[in-house]
C-alpha positions as CSV (number, residue, x, y, z in Angstrom):
1,M,-27.2,9.8,51.9
2,A,-26.3,6.1,51.6
3,Q,-23.4,4.8,53.6
4,V,-20.3,3.6,51.6
5,P,-19.1,0.1,52.6
6,E,-16.0,-0.1,54.6
7,D,-14.1,-2.1,52.0
8,I,-14.1,0.8,49.5
9,G,-10.6,2.3,49.4
10,C,-9.6,5.8,48.5
11,K,-6.6,7.1,46.5
12,N,-7.1,10.9,47.1
13,E,-3.5,12.1,47.6
14,K,-4.5,15.7,48.3
15,C,-6.9,15.0,51.2
16,I,-5.8,16.6,54.5
17,A,-6.7,13.3,56.4
18,K,-5.1,10.8,54.0
19,D,-2.6,9.7,56.6
20,E,-5.3,9.1,59.2
21,C,-7.8,7.4,57.0
22,K,-8.4,3.6,56.9
23,R,-9.7,4.0,53.3
24,Q,-6.1,5.0,52.2
25,V,-4.7,1.9,53.9
26,I,-7.0,-0.5,52.3
27,A,-6.5,1.1,48.9
28,K,-2.7,0.6,49.3
29,N,-2.6,-2.8,50.9
30,G,-4.9,-4.5,48.3
31,T,-7.9,-5.4,50.5
32,A,-10.3,-2.9,48.9
33,R,-12.9,-4.4,46.6
34,E,-13.1,-1.1,44.9
35,I,-11.0,2.1,44.9
36,K,-12.4,5.6,44.5
37,E,-11.3,9.1,45.0
38,F,-13.5,10.9,47.5
39,S,-13.9,14.6,48.0
40,G,-11.3,15.5,50.7
41,T,-9.2,18.6,50.0
42,E,-6.1,20.2,51.4
43,V,-8.3,21.8,54.1
44,K,-11.0,19.3,54.9
45,K,-11.8,15.6,55.1
46,C,-14.4,13.9,52.9
47,G,-17.7,12.6,54.3
48,K,-16.5,9.0,53.8
49,F,-13.5,9.2,56.3
50,I,-12.8,6.1,58.4
51,Q,-10.4,6.7,61.3
52,K,-7.5,4.1,61.5
């Protein structure tokens, strides 16, 4: 699987790790070049998680 660049933000509000993920931060602070919604759920992180 291809790696996702670190400047791709995420706006997945239901993800269990949303408060720990750098992708949420860059989506909210405007530094993301693109914003997606990855596959995290209420019980698991997505495979694109970046720790803060």
